[in-house]
All heavy atoms as an XYZ file, in Angstrom:
797
protein
N     -21.493      3.727     -1.293
C     -20.533      4.542     -0.587
C     -19.173      4.369     -1.220
O     -18.685      3.276     -1.434
C     -20.479      4.100      0.879
C     -19.554      4.935      1.692
S     -19.805      4.512      3.448
C     -18.162      4.586      4.028
N     -18.526      5.473     -1.542
C     -17.217      5.470     -2.167
C     -16.152      5.125     -1.140
O     -16.129      5.688     -0.035
C     -16.914      6.839     -2.830
C     -15.491      6.875     -3.363
C     -17.929      7.130     -3.908
N     -15.304      4.198     -1.482
C     -14.174      3.794     -0.639
C     -12.899      4.383     -1.213
O     -12.792      4.609     -2.380
C     -14.029      2.275     -0.571
C     -15.226      1.561     -0.046
C     -15.321      1.652      1.432
C     -16.458      0.793      1.907
N     -16.662      0.899      3.335
N     -11.938      4.658     -0.338
C     -10.625      5.141     -0.779
C      -9.678      3.945     -0.779
O      -9.444      3.339      0.245
C     -10.115      6.215      0.143
C      -8.835      6.828     -0.334
C      -8.463      8.076      0.452
C      -7.228      8.693     -0.154
N      -6.880      9.935      0.502
N      -9.172      3.632     -1.951
C      -8.270      2.468     -2.133
C      -6.856      2.977     -2.479
O      -6.703      3.737     -3.410
C      -8.788      1.562     -3.296
C      -7.882      0.360     -3.481
C     -10.246      1.126     -3.031
N      -5.882      2.545     -1.694
C      -4.494      2.920     -1.922
C      -3.720      1.676     -2.372
O      -3.767      0.630     -1.721
C      -3.843      3.412     -0.620
C      -4.578      4.647     -0.076
C      -2.357      3.703     -0.821
C      -4.324      5.899     -0.829
N      -3.048      1.814     -3.508
C      -2.180      0.754     -3.983
C      -0.742      1.109     -3.635
O      -0.323      2.287     -3.729
N       0.033      0.145     -3.186
C       1.444      0.375     -2.841
C       2.264     -0.575     -3.658
O       2.132     -1.794     -3.557
C       1.674      0.140     -1.336
C       0.794      1.080     -0.495
C       3.154      0.286     -0.992
C       0.861      0.822      0.986
N       3.120     -0.020     -4.534
C       3.959     -0.837     -5.381
C       5.343     -0.949     -4.741
O       6.068      0.017     -4.591
C       4.089     -0.243     -6.778
C       4.888     -1.068     -7.783
C       4.244     -2.417     -8.000
C       5.029     -0.323     -9.109
N       5.687     -2.176     -4.385
C       6.936     -2.448     -3.673
C       8.031     -2.994     -4.563
O       8.642     -4.021     -4.261
N       8.206     -2.360     -5.730
C       9.275     -2.771     -6.653
C       9.768     -1.522     -7.398
O       9.042     -0.534     -7.488
C       8.781     -3.816     -7.668
O       9.835     -4.134     -8.559
C       7.596     -3.337     -8.449
N      10.969     -1.584     -7.904
C      11.499     -0.472     -8.683
C      11.017     -0.502    -10.122
O      11.141      0.491    -10.839
C      13.041     -0.494     -8.682
O      13.496     -1.763     -9.156
C      13.575     -0.279     -7.274
N      10.425     -1.615    -10.566
C       9.987     -1.773    -11.929
C       8.515     -1.352    -12.072
O       7.609     -2.136    -11.827
C      10.178     -3.221    -12.350
C       9.917     -3.431    -13.824
O       9.533     -2.495    -14.544
N      10.128     -4.647    -14.300
N       8.295     -0.111    -12.469
C       6.944      0.426    -12.594
C       6.172     -0.109    -13.801
O       4.997      0.159    -13.971
C       6.997      1.917    -12.700
C       7.461      2.612    -11.458
C       7.412      4.127    -11.655
C       7.993      4.867    -10.508
N       8.001      6.306    -10.749
N       6.844     -0.870    -14.674
C       6.172     -1.382    -15.849
C       6.195     -2.904    -15.913
O       5.877     -3.494    -16.962
C       6.820     -0.775    -17.101
C       6.654      0.738    -17.132
C       7.182      1.379    -18.366
O       7.335      0.681    -19.384
O       7.418      2.573    -18.333
N       6.554     -3.537    -14.826
C       6.619     -5.001    -14.784
C       5.275     -5.640    -14.508
O       4.225     -4.976    -14.383
N       5.285     -6.961    -14.394
C       4.079     -7.719    -14.169
C       3.404     -7.385    -12.874
O       2.169     -7.275    -12.767
C       4.383     -9.233    -14.214
C       3.195    -10.159    -14.093
C       2.179     -9.901    -15.206
C       3.675    -11.592    -14.163
N       4.189     -7.134    -11.820
C       3.637     -6.781    -10.525
C       2.901     -5.460    -10.616
O       1.775     -5.310    -10.084
C       4.734     -6.722     -9.448
O       5.410     -7.970     -9.405
C       4.167     -6.390     -8.099
N       3.488     -4.481    -11.303
C       2.827     -3.188    -11.478
C       1.560     -3.327    -12.293
O       0.518     -2.699    -11.975
C       3.802     -2.210    -12.144
N       1.594     -4.178    -13.344
C       0.403     -4.390    -14.161
C      -0.741     -4.973    -13.318
O      -1.904     -4.597    -13.493
C       0.717     -5.339    -15.308
C       1.528     -4.730    -16.434
C       1.742     -5.724    -17.555
O       0.828     -6.540    -17.850
O       2.827     -5.654    -18.173
N      -0.396     -5.936    -12.478
C      -1.450     -6.549    -11.623
C      -2.029     -5.514    -10.664
O      -3.232     -5.470    -10.460
C      -0.887     -7.752    -10.897
C      -0.612     -8.928    -11.821
S      -0.154    -10.454    -11.007
C       1.394    -10.008    -10.253
N      -1.165     -4.696    -10.054
C      -1.664     -3.681     -9.129
C      -2.577     -2.724     -9.858
O      -3.669     -2.395     -9.377
C      -0.475     -2.936     -8.507
C      -0.880     -1.743     -7.618
C      -1.729     -2.209     -6.436
C       0.381     -1.008     -7.112
N      -2.156     -2.272    -11.039
C      -2.990     -1.300    -11.784
C      -4.308     -1.943    -12.234
O      -5.329     -1.242    -12.298
C      -2.227     -0.711    -12.926
C      -1.176      0.274    -12.461
N      -1.473      1.461    -11.868
C       0.159      0.165    -12.424
C      -0.370      2.093    -11.510
N       0.671      1.327    -11.849
N      -4.338     -3.226    -12.511
C      -5.573     -3.908    -12.865
C      -6.554     -3.877    -11.682
O      -7.744     -3.614    -11.841
C      -5.302     -5.332    -13.303
N      -6.006     -4.097    -10.480
C      -6.864     -4.037     -9.278
C      -7.386     -2.649     -9.051
O      -8.570     -2.425     -8.797
C      -6.091     -4.560     -8.039
C      -6.870     -4.308     -6.761
C      -5.786     -6.025     -8.165
N      -6.481     -1.690     -9.163
C      -6.887     -0.269     -8.954
C      -7.862      0.217    -10.015
O      -8.805      0.935     -9.720
C      -5.654      0.631     -8.906
C      -4.706      0.416     -7.720
C      -3.497      1.348     -7.817
C      -5.394      0.564     -6.380
N      -7.644     -0.216    -11.249
C      -8.592      0.138    -12.328
C      -9.971     -0.444    -12.036
O     -10.981      0.227    -12.219
C      -8.096     -0.372    -13.682
C      -6.887      0.405    -14.203
O      -6.562      1.477    -13.634
O      -6.249     -0.112    -15.147
N     -10.007     -1.678    -11.555
C     -11.294     -2.285    -11.204
C     -11.987     -1.552    -10.063
O     -13.188     -1.333    -10.086
N     -11.198     -1.126     -9.080
C     -11.739     -0.369     -7.962
C     -12.295      0.968     -8.440
O     -13.363      1.414     -8.000
C     -10.681     -0.176     -6.894
N     -11.573      1.611     -9.360
C     -12.023      2.883     -9.887
C     -13.301      2.725    -10.715
O     -14.227      3.526    -10.628
C     -10.917      3.523    -10.738
N     -13.335      1.665    -11.531
C     -14.530      1.386    -12.330
C     -15.765      1.137    -11.439
O     -16.874      1.384    -11.850
C     -14.285      0.211    -13.259
C     -13.347      0.532    -14.400
C     -12.959     -0.688    -15.211
O     -13.566     -1.771    -15.034
O     -12.012     -0.542    -16.036
N     -15.527      0.606    -10.240
C     -16.633      0.338     -9.306
C     -17.025      1.623     -8.551
O     -17.883      1.572     -7.696
C     -16.227     -0.737     -8.315
N     -16.389      2.747     -8.891
C     -16.778      4.012     -8.309
C     -15.966      4.427     -7.075
O     -16.326      5.376     -6.387
N     -14.850      3.767     -6.840
C     -14.022      4.111     -5.704
C     -12.955      5.099     -6.091
O     -12.542      5.202     -7.237
C     -13.396      2.843     -5.129
C     -14.425      1.899     -4.609
O     -15.098      2.175     -3.641
N     -14.617      0.782     -5.295
N     -12.453      5.816     -5.082
C     -11.331      6.753     -5.256
C     -10.070      5.935     -5.085
O      -9.908      5.201     -4.111
C     -11.412      7.817     -4.190
C     -10.302      8.815     -4.221
C     -10.348      9.773     -3.060
O     -11.428      9.943     -2.451
O      -9.295     10.368     -2.744
N      -9.140      6.031     -6.046
C      -7.900      5.256     -5.977
C      -6.675      6.148     -6.053
O      -6.715      7.234     -6.629
C      -7.834      4.172     -7.083
C      -8.980      3.191     -6.970
C      -7.817      4.786     -8.446
N      -5.620      5.654     -5.461
C      -4.307      6.326     -5.528
C      -3.246      5.266     -5.491
O      -3.486      4.152     -4.991
C      -4.180      7.272     -4.356
C      -3.012      8.259     -4.493
O      -2.430      8.350     -5.619
O      -2.694      8.955     -3.535
N      -2.071      5.571     -5.968
C      -0.995      4.589     -5.986
C       0.288      5.220     -5.449
O       0.617      6.348     -5.807
C      -0.742      4.072     -7.387
S       0.398      2.678     -7.446
N       0.945      4.517     -4.553
C       2.223      4.960     -3.998
C       3.311      4.041     -4.580
O       3.249      2.836     -4.432
C       2.216      4.846     -2.450
C       1.138      5.741     -1.871
C       3.596      5.190     -1.883
C       0.890      5.473     -0.400
N       4.308      4.640     -5.183
C       5.431      3.922     -5.750
C       6.557      4.055     -4.746
O       7.211      5.118     -4.636
C       5.855      4.476     -7.111
C       4.761      4.405     -8.141
C       3.975      5.496     -8.436
C       4.520      3.186     -8.779
C       2.977      5.414     -9.404
C       3.517      3.114     -9.752
C       2.758      4.232    -10.055
O       1.745      4.122    -10.975
N       6.840      3.019     -3.992
C       7.840      3.082     -2.947
C       9.211      3.455     -3.501
O      10.018      4.113     -2.804
C       7.922      1.749     -2.191
C       6.703      1.385     -1.349
C       6.903      0.044     -0.669
C       6.391      2.471     -0.308
N       9.519      3.076     -4.728
C      10.817      3.388     -5.320
C      11.015      4.882     -5.500
O      12.144      5.362     -5.607
C      10.932      2.702     -6.676
N       9.927      5.670     -5.504
C      10.031      7.120     -5.665
C      10.311      7.835     -4.350
O      10.472      9.044     -4.345
C       8.733      7.664     -6.252
C       8.537      7.297     -7.718
O       9.488      6.812     -8.329
O       7.431      7.494     -8.209
N      10.350      7.092     -3.251
C      10.463      7.705     -1.933
C      11.645      7.174     -1.161
O      12.015      6.011     -1.313
C       9.160      7.446     -1.122
C       7.949      7.969     -1.783
N       7.592      9.267     -1.832
C       6.970      7.287     -2.462
C       6.471      9.411     -2.512
N       6.063      8.235     -2.866
N      12.202      8.017     -0.324
C      13.297      7.637      0.557
C      12.659      7.237      1.882
O      12.480      8.055      2.760
C      14.277      8.794      0.727
C      15.501      8.430      1.523
O      15.798      7.217      1.626
O      16.138      9.340      2.064
N      12.271      5.970      1.986
C      11.544      5.466      3.154
C      12.531      5.167      4.280
O      13.378      4.282      4.172
C      10.742      4.208      2.783
C      10.023      3.654      4.011
C       9.744      4.515      1.683
N      12.432      5.951      5.366
C      13.263      5.753      6.549
C      12.384      5.805      7.803
O      11.359      6.480      7.822
C      14.326      6.847      6.642
C      15.352      6.776      5.538
C      16.408      7.815      5.699
C      17.412      7.731      4.586
N      18.368      8.781      4.602
N      12.808      5.099      8.809
C      12.066      5.042     10.082
C      11.848      6.447     10.603
O      12.765      7.255     10.701
C      12.906      4.228     11.098
C      12.169      3.955     12.376
S      10.941      2.663     12.199
C      11.920      1.235     11.983
N      10.591      6.768     10.912
C      10.164      8.046     11.478
C      10.555      9.263     10.647
O      10.617     10.367     11.149
C      10.727      8.220     12.905
C      10.173      7.180     13.824
O       9.010      6.851     13.777
N      11.020      6.631     14.683
N      10.830      9.082      9.379
C      11.146     10.199      8.485
C       9.905     10.858      7.956
O       8.777     10.343      8.110
N      10.036     11.979      7.268
C       8.873     12.709      6.760
C       8.127     11.903      5.716
O       6.904     11.986      5.629
C       9.472     13.989      6.182
C      10.909     13.739      5.989
C      11.313     12.699      7.008
N       8.828     11.107      4.903
C       8.157     10.331      3.888
C       7.280      9.257      4.500
O       6.126      9.087      4.127
C       9.199      9.687      2.928
C       8.534      8.689      1.978
C       9.904     10.770      2.136
N       7.827      8.521      5.471
C       7.036      7.453      6.110
C       5.880      8.025      6.866
O       4.766      7.437      6.892
C       7.915      6.521      6.977
C       7.217      5.176      7.178
C       8.207      7.121      8.305
C       7.185      4.331      5.977
N       6.017      9.210      7.412
C       4.907      9.853      8.120
C       3.811     10.238      7.136
O       2.604     10.085      7.413
C       5.394     11.082      8.895
C       6.281     10.713     10.065
O       6.234      9.596     10.576
N       7.107     11.643     10.479
N       4.198     10.746      5.950
C       3.221     11.091      4.930
C       2.461      9.829      4.451
O       1.253      9.848      4.323
C       3.910     11.780      3.757
C       2.960     12.145      2.624
C       3.683     12.732      1.461
C       2.715     12.991      0.335
N       3.357     13.184     -0.945
N       3.211      8.805      4.172
C       2.586      7.538      3.713
C       1.676      6.977      4.822
O       0.590      6.464      4.512
C       3.659      6.517      3.289
C       4.358      7.018      2.029
C       3.032      5.142      3.027
C       5.576      6.169      1.603
N       2.098      7.064      6.049
C       1.255      6.607      7.172
C      -0.083      7.322      7.202
O      -1.116      6.708      7.455
C       1.986      6.810      8.494
O       3.102      5.977      8.587
N      -0.054      8.624      6.955
C      -1.314      9.392      6.932
C      -2.203      8.928      5.771
O      -3.422      8.827      5.917
C      -1.023     10.875      6.821
C      -0.546     11.491      8.124
C      -0.502     13.017      8.108
N       0.407     13.540      7.107
C       1.711     13.696      7.256
N       2.291     13.360      8.389
N       2.438     14.214      6.295
N      -1.580      8.643      4.618
C      -2.376      8.144      3.485
C      -2.986      6.793      3.833
O      -4.156      6.529      3.463
C      -1.486      8.021      2.243
C      -1.106      9.329      1.640
C      -0.203      9.162      0.435
O       0.971      8.934      0.593
N      -0.760      9.252     -0.755
N      -2.263      5.936      4.473
C      -2.759      4.635      4.846
C      -3.892      4.770      5.877
O      -4.890      4.113      5.787
C      -1.624      3.759      5.417
C      -0.706      3.347      4.270
C      -2.185      2.529      6.142
C       0.569      2.649      4.747
N      -3.720      5.676      6.829
C      -4.728      5.914      7.848
C      -6.049      6.366      7.229
O      -7.131      5.969      7.670
C      -4.240      6.968      8.835
C      -5.193      7.309      9.931
C      -5.400      6.170     10.928
O      -4.462      5.399     11.125
O      -6.508      6.094     11.505
N      -5.988      7.148      6.148
C      -7.167      7.667      5.471
C      -7.820      6.645      4.542
O      -8.937      6.840      4.094
C      -6.830      8.926      4.710
C      -6.476     10.103      5.598
O      -6.810     10.056      6.798
O      -5.840     11.044      5.093
N      -7.099      5.581      4.220
C      -7.602      4.619      3.248
C      -8.597      3.635      3.870
O      -8.481      3.280      5.035
C      -6.430      3.852      2.638
N      -9.531      3.189      3.058
C     -10.455      2.134      3.446
C      -9.888      0.755      3.050
O     -10.243     -0.251      3.669
C     -11.820      2.309      2.788
C     -12.473      3.609      3.238
O     -12.699      3.763      4.438
O     -12.734      4.475      2.347
N      -9.075      0.742      2.037
C      -8.469     -0.488      1.547
C      -7.063     -0.234      1.086
O      -6.791      0.760      0.439
C      -9.334     -1.016      0.389
S      -8.714     -2.530     -0.349
N      -6.154     -1.154      1.415
C      -4.770     -1.057      1.000
C      -4.415     -2.288      0.200
O      -4.664     -3.425      0.628
C      -3.850     -0.989      2.238
C      -4.220      0.207      3.102
C      -2.379     -0.892      1.816
C      -3.665      0.085      4.523
N      -3.837     -2.067     -0.986
C      -3.429     -3.182     -1.838
C      -1.901     -3.090     -2.007
O      -1.389     -2.110     -2.523
C      -4.100     -3.074     -3.234
C      -3.653     -4.258     -4.095
C      -5.611     -2.999     -3.102
N      -1.216     -4.096     -1.491
C       0.230     -4.139     -1.601
C       0.600     -5.096     -2.746
O       0.150     -6.232     -2.762
C       0.879     -4.625     -0.305
C       2.409     -4.837     -0.404
C       3.134     -3.514     -0.587
C       2.914     -5.552      0.840
N       1.431     -4.599     -3.644
C       1.944     -5.409     -4.745
C       3.465     -5.437     -4.655
O       4.087     -4.395     -4.712
C       1.484     -4.865     -6.096
N       4.018     -6.609     -4.471
C       5.471     -6.749     -4.377
C       5.878     -8.102     -4.957
O       5.248     -9.095     -4.687
C       5.927     -6.658     -2.917
N       6.936     -8.085     -5.756
C       7.388     -9.330     -6.313
C       8.051    -10.184     -5.194
O       8.406     -9.668     -4.166
C       8.475     -8.891     -7.341
C       8.913     -7.595     -6.857
C       7.750     -6.937     -6.170
N       8.148    -11.485     -5.469
C       8.834    -12.329     -4.510
C      10.183    -12.725     -5.075
O      10.341    -12.989     -6.266
C       8.005    -13.602     -4.200
O       7.734    -14.300     -5.420
C       6.697    -13.252     -3.522
N      11.158    -12.742     -4.202
C      12.491    -13.177     -4.554
C      12.919    -14.236     -3.543
O      12.951    -13.985     -2.346
C      13.497    -12.002     -4.501
C      13.114    -10.875     -5.446
C      12.577     -9.703     -4.950
C      13.227    -11.030     -6.816
C      12.241     -8.668     -5.808
C      12.898    -10.001     -7.683
C      12.399     -8.807     -7.171
O      12.072     -7.808     -8.012
N      13.227    -15.427     -4.017
C      13.644    -16.514     -3.161
C      12.662    -16.736     -2.010
O      13.061    -16.945     -0.872
C      15.080    -16.251     -2.631
C      16.082    -16.207     -3.748
C      16.506    -15.102     -4.377
C      16.714    -17.310     -4.360
N      17.419    -15.437     -5.365
C      17.557    -16.803     -5.380
C      16.668    -18.695     -4.164
C      18.325    -17.610     -6.160
C      17.451    -19.490     -4.979
C      18.252    -18.947     -5.953
N      11.386    -16.639     -2.318
C      10.349    -16.957     -1.323
C       9.985    -15.822     -0.400
O       9.165    -16.000      0.490
N      10.543    -14.647     -0.572
C      10.215    -13.495      0.271
C       9.872    -12.294     -0.577
O      10.121    -12.255     -1.771
N       9.299    -11.265      0.044
C       8.949    -10.065     -0.692
C      10.207     -9.236     -0.966
O      11.251     -9.447     -0.357
C       7.889     -9.205      0.037
C       8.372     -8.727      1.405
C       6.583     -9.990      0.184
C       7.432     -7.733      2.070
N      10.084     -8.277     -1.849
C      11.206     -7.439     -2.228
C      11.766     -6.650     -1.010
O      11.024     -6.378     -0.067
C      10.786     -6.448     -3.317
O       9.880     -5.495     -2.792
N      13.026     -6.340     -1.095
C      13.633     -5.536     -0.048
C      12.981     -4.198      0.171
O      12.841     -3.695      1.283
N      12.528     -3.630     -0.931
C      11.836     -2.339     -0.880
C      10.539     -2.453     -0.053
O      10.292     -1.597      0.829
C      11.532     -1.868     -2.319
C      11.051     -0.470     -2.547
C      12.057      0.567     -2.069
C      10.769     -0.271     -4.047
N       9.769     -3.470     -0.311
C       8.532     -3.665      0.451
C       8.837     -4.055      1.879
O       8.168     -3.589      2.823
C       7.681     -4.748     -0.210
N       9.843     -4.879      2.089
C      10.222     -5.301      3.440
C      10.662     -4.104      4.280
O      10.260     -3.956      5.425
C      11.347     -6.336      3.360
C      11.557     -7.129      4.616
C      12.628     -8.158      4.452
C      12.239     -9.177      3.404
N      13.189    -10.311      3.292
N      11.455     -3.204      3.705
C      11.891     -2.002      4.367
C      10.677     -1.137      4.742
O      10.616     -0.592      5.837
C      12.867     -1.211      3.518
C      13.410      0.013      4.197
O      13.870     -0.062      5.346
N      13.325      1.147      3.521
N       9.721     -1.013      3.819
C       8.523     -0.237      4.074
C       7.772     -0.788      5.303
O       7.354     -0.055      6.181
C       7.610     -0.267      2.855
C       6.220      0.241      3.117
C       5.996      1.599      3.345
C       5.167     -0.623      3.182
C       4.696      2.056      3.591
C       3.876     -0.178      3.406
C       3.673      1.184      3.625
N       7.613     -2.112      5.353
C       6.907     -2.731      6.485
C       7.668     -2.527      7.780
O       7.074     -2.271      8.815
C       6.671     -4.196      6.257
C       5.455     -4.478      5.449
C       5.544     -5.079      4.204
C       4.194     -4.117      5.928
C       4.412     -5.320      3.452
C       3.052     -4.369      5.185
C       3.167     -4.966      3.928
N       8.974     -2.623      7.749
C       9.778     -2.419      8.977
C       9.613     -0.990      9.466
O       9.533     -0.759     10.671
C      11.214     -2.760      8.696
C      11.477     -4.217      8.615
C      12.948     -4.546      8.577
N      13.128     -5.986      8.458
C      13.955     -6.549      7.612
N      14.704     -5.833      6.832
N      14.056     -7.863      7.585
N       9.650     -0.051      8.582
C       9.541      1.371      8.976
C       8.134      1.747      9.365
O       7.920      2.727     10.082
C      10.000      2.266      7.812
S      11.734      2.180      7.491
N       7.147      1.025      8.907
C       5.759      1.424      9.093
C       4.933      0.303      9.778
O       3.729      0.297      9.700
C       5.147      1.722      7.702
C       4.014      2.691      7.767
O       3.922      3.507      8.683
N       3.098      2.620      6.831
N       5.606     -0.569     10.491
C       4.937     -1.740     11.111
C       3.817     -1.339     12.051
O       2.763     -1.977     12.039
C       5.959     -2.608     11.809
N       3.993     -0.340     12.827
C       2.972      0.045     13.813
C       1.683      0.444     13.113
O       0.605      0.139     13.582
C       3.491      1.192     14.679
N       1.788      1.114     11.959
C       0.596      1.546     11.231
C       0.011      0.399     10.399
O      -1.152      0.130     10.463
C       0.960      2.719     10.302
C      -0.221      3.228      9.532
C      -1.314      3.790     10.412
O      -1.024      4.362     11.424
O      -2.501      3.634     10.024
N       0.845     -0.263      9.642
C       0.357     -1.292      8.713
C      -0.169     -2.516      9.444
O      -1.153     -3.118      9.050
C       1.443     -1.671      7.710
C       0.998     -2.798      6.820
C       1.830     -0.463      6.869
N       0.515     -2.910     10.525
C       0.194     -4.129     11.221
C      -0.570     -3.897     12.518
O      -0.615     -4.742     13.375
C       1.479     -4.922     11.506
S       2.392     -5.310     10.019
N      -1.166     -2.725     12.643
C      -1.902     -2.373     13.864
C      -3.060     -3.309     14.089
O      -3.702     -3.763     13.156
C      -2.378     -0.928     13.738
O      -3.136     -0.602     14.839
N      -3.351     -3.577     15.346
C      -4.472     -4.453     15.708
C      -5.484     -3.677     16.552
O      -6.100     -4.239     17.458
C      -3.934     -5.660     16.475
C      -5.008     -6.715     16.681
O      -5.924     -6.812     15.844
O      -4.910     -7.445     17.696
N      -5.667     -2.429     16.276
C      -6.596     -1.647     17.072
C      -8.045     -1.820     16.568
O      -8.290     -2.372     15.517
C      -6.185     -0.176     17.160
C      -6.207      0.512     15.814
O      -6.733     -0.057     14.853
O      -5.729      1.667     15.730
N      -8.946     -1.301     17.318
C     -10.388     -1.435     17.022
C     -10.758     -0.796     15.682
O     -11.551     -1.358     14.934
C     -11.205     -0.822     18.143
C     -12.705     -0.975     17.978
C     -13.166     -2.431     17.933
O     -12.506     -3.278     18.557
O     -14.179     -2.707     17.296
N     -10.162      0.340     15.376
C     -10.493      1.017     14.092
C     -10.187      0.126     12.909
O     -10.948      0.001     11.966
C      -9.758      2.339     13.995
C     -10.051      3.095     12.726
C      -9.290      4.382     12.648
C      -9.595      5.052     11.313
N      -8.676      6.124     11.028
N      -9.029     -0.514     12.931
C      -8.620     -1.341     11.819
C      -9.575     -2.546     11.687
O      -9.911     -2.960     10.604
C      -7.188     -1.861     11.998
C      -6.173     -0.781     11.867
C      -5.850     -0.542     10.419
N      -4.929      0.523     10.303
C      -5.066      1.559      9.524
N      -6.089      1.647      8.733
N      -4.168      2.509      9.505
N      -9.993     -3.128     12.826
C     -10.922     -4.239     12.770
C     -12.250     -3.808     12.163
O     -12.823     -4.542     11.334
C     -11.112     -4.858     14.164
C      -9.941     -5.701     14.573
C     -10.302     -6.549     15.813
N     -10.525     -5.709     16.981
C      -9.579     -5.295     17.825
N      -8.319     -5.630     17.580
N      -9.868     -4.567     18.857
N     -12.705     -2.630     12.531
C     -13.980     -2.137     11.988
C     -13.859     -1.917     10.482
O     -14.766     -2.238      9.721
C     -14.408     -0.848     12.675
C     -14.957     -1.064     14.067
C     -15.698      0.174     14.585
N     -14.944      1.410     14.395
C     -14.128      1.964     15.284
N     -13.936      1.378     16.428
N     -13.519      3.089     15.026
N     -12.737     -1.341     10.043
C     -12.538     -1.105      8.613
C     -12.476     -2.420      7.844
O     -13.059     -2.517      6.795
C     -11.248     -0.297      8.395
C     -11.360      1.144      8.787
C     -10.103      1.923      8.586
O      -8.998      1.334      8.506
N     -10.191      3.233      8.543
N     -11.797     -3.382      8.368
C     -11.691     -4.684      7.702
C     -13.076     -5.322      7.617
O     -13.418     -5.930      6.586
C     -10.701     -5.605      8.456
N     -13.860     -5.212      8.664
C     -15.192     -5.817      8.646
C     -16.108     -5.112      7.625
O     -16.938     -5.758      7.007
C     -15.836     -5.705     10.050
C     -15.172     -6.611     11.027
O     -14.465     -7.541     10.631
O     -15.369     -6.393     12.276
N     -15.892     -3.809      7.420
C     -16.719     -3.081      6.486
C     -16.434     -3.446      5.042
O     -17.290     -3.330      4.171
C     -16.492     -1.561      6.673
N     -15.200     -3.914      4.779
C     -14.856     -4.295      3.395
C     -15.368     -5.683      3.123
O     -15.716     -6.101      2.123
C     -13.347     -4.229      3.211
C     -12.758     -2.822      3.385
C     -11.242     -2.932      3.248
C     -13.299     -1.876      2.342
């Protein structure tokens, strides 16, 4: 069964080590026969309840697997990734039955 895998890059550096690692994971998922897509947060104006966050939320809802790649700075994730989580916390950190079933299936 083909799974939909979404990669989310939480850095402005699309050619750095974090991006390379994300693409390695996505390439492996694609080689295993899965459908993959990548969201570059730096390309979007992520704001609470804005059209961009709503679009990304729909992509996340449709995904079977989400891979977040973000560099760490002083022991925390990048501001770009942190802002994404704050704006999308209800979707990303949801504890509903559907999410549990999806996690169990992976």
